[in-house]
C-alpha positions in Angstrom: 98.3 87.0 98.7 98.1 89.9 96.3 100.3 90.2 93.4 101.3 93.4 91.5 100.4 94.1 87.9 102.6 92.1 85.5 103.6 89.6 88.1 102.9 85.9 87.7 99.4 85.2 89.0 98.4 88.9 88.8 94.7 89.5 88.4 94.0 91.7 85.3 90.3 92.4 85.6 90.4 94.6 88.7 89.6 92.0 91.4 93.0 92.5 93.1 92.3 96.3 93.6 88.8 95.5 95.0 90.2 93.0 97.5 93.0 95.4 98.5 90.4 98.2 99.1 88.2 96.0 101.2 91.3 94.8 103.2 92.4 98.4 103.9 88.9 99.4 105.0 88.6 96.3 107.3 91.8 97.3 109.2 90.7 100.9 109.6 93.3 101.9 107.0 92.4 105.6 107.0 95.9 107.1 106.9 95.2 108.9 103.6 98.5 110.9 103.4 100.6 107.8 102.7 100.7 105.3 99.8 100.1 101.7 100.7 102.7 99.1 99.5 101.5 95.7 98.4 102.7 92.5 100.0 104.5 90.8 97.0 106.3 88.0 98.8 105.8 86.2 102.1 108.0 83.2 102.8 105.3 81.7 105.0 103.0 81.2 102.1 105.3 81.5 99.0 107.8 78.8 99.9 107.1 75.1 100.3 108.5 74.8 103.8 107.6 78.3 104.9 105.9 77.4 108.1 109.0 75.4 109.3 111.6 78.0 108.4 113.2 79.8 111.4 113.2 83.1 109.6 110.2 84.7 107.8 110.8 87.1 104.9 108.3 89.6 103.6 108.7 92.0 100.7 106.4 95.0 100.1 106.7 97.0 96.9 105.1 99.9 95.0 105.5 103.6 94.3 109.2 103.3 93.4 110.3 101.7 96.7 110.5 98.4 98.5 110.5 97.4 102.2 111.9 94.0 103.1 111.1 92.6 106.5 112.9 89.6 108.1 111.6 88.3 111.4 112.8 85.5 113.6 112.0 84.4 117.1 108.8 83.4 118.9 107.4 85.5 121.7 109.8 88.4 121.1 110.6 88.9 117.4 113.8 90.2 116.0 112.7 92.4 113.1 115.2 93.5 110.5 114.0 96.0 107.9 115.7 97.1 104.7 114.2 100.0 102.7 114.9 101.1 99.2 115.6 103.8 98.2 118.0 104.0 101.1 119.2 107.2 102.8 117.9 109.0 105.9 114.4 107.6 106.7 112.1 107.4 109.6 110.3 104.1 110.1 107.2 103.8 112.4 105.5 100.6 113.4 101.8 100.7 114.1 99.7 98.1 115.8 95.9 98.1 116.5 95.2 98.8 120.1 98.6 100.3 120.7 98.5 104.1 121.2 100.8 106.0 118.9 103.6 104.6 116.7 107.0 103.2 117.6 109.5 105.3 115.6 113.0 104.3 114.5 115.4 106.8 112.9 118.1 105.4 110.7 120.5 106.6 108.0 121.6 103.6 105.9 118.3 102.2 104.7 118.4 99.3 107.3 117.5 98.8 110.9 116.7 96.2 113.5 114.3 96.2 116.4 112.4 93.9 118.7 108.7 93.5 119.0 105.9 91.2 120.1 104.0 89.2 117.4 101.1 91.4 116.4 99.2 92.7 113.4 101.6 95.4 112.2 102.2 98.0 109.5 105.4 100.0 109.0 105.2 103.6 107.8 108.4 104.9 106.0 109.1 108.6 105.5 112.1 110.2 103.7 112.4 113.6 105.4 115.0 115.0 102.9 114.4 113.2 99.7 110.9 114.4 98.8 109.7 110.8 98.3 106.1 110.0 99.0 105.6 108.5 102.4 104.6 104.9 102.2 103.1 102.2 104.4 103.2 98.4 104.2 100.1 96.5 104.0 98.9 95.2 107.4 100.5 91.8 108.2 100.5 89.6 111.2 104.1 89.2 112.4 
């Protein structure tokens, strides 16, 4: 897992950035008009009993915002997202091999949807706030 600058376990000699760049290229991460948030917490790997927990929690951070993802279920996941800063935002989920995004419009910085387990990234846009659009790192849900 990658850690941000200043976090415990952060890599100070540039290796984290190199690994992130290789990972983005490997997943055809060529959406250059959005900033990519780093995965800073994944309960599956960052907690002792992560693999046995019924709920998985992920936190992505960077560029003045966070995206928290909570998933539960097996073949059909319940996915709960919380975005900060909140307000009117558009969230899109993207999956390799799936044509076009699945978009969700919401107003309170929080939404819930269902999806099949898949390699996924979420794109967040704030239409009225002027905040830079962001995308989570790709993660298998």
